[in-house]
C-alpha positions, 0 to 999 in steps of 0.5 A: 541822859539828856541835859540842857543848859539854860542862860537867861539874858536880862535887860538892865532895869531902867534907873530908879530911886534908891529906895521904893515907897508907898503911901495909902491916903484916905480922901473925904468926899461927899459921900463918905471917904475914898481911899488912894494907894500911890507908889514910887521910887526916891533919892534921898539927898544926903542928911535927909530923914525918914521925915524929908522923904514923907514930907517930899512924897506927899507934897509931891502928890498933892502937887500932882493931885489938888484934889488930895488936899486934906487928905489922911494918910492911913499908911506910908512906908519906905524901904531900901529898893533892892532885893 
């Protein structure tokens, strides 16, 4: 019987936030509505709430993408970024 040992090495993952988030926005436009989904990582400050994180993430998306101003949030999730 031939046995082989496989050793897997992995490089350390780049630094990420402590939480992973996903947000879907519905954007009204001239021909109806469009949707966009974004995701990323976030590290809340001590004492932060889910509501604080929501506001910071939404505001950040609007700052980076002014065309999203006035959009409606149809989905938001934030969870610990660990497996």
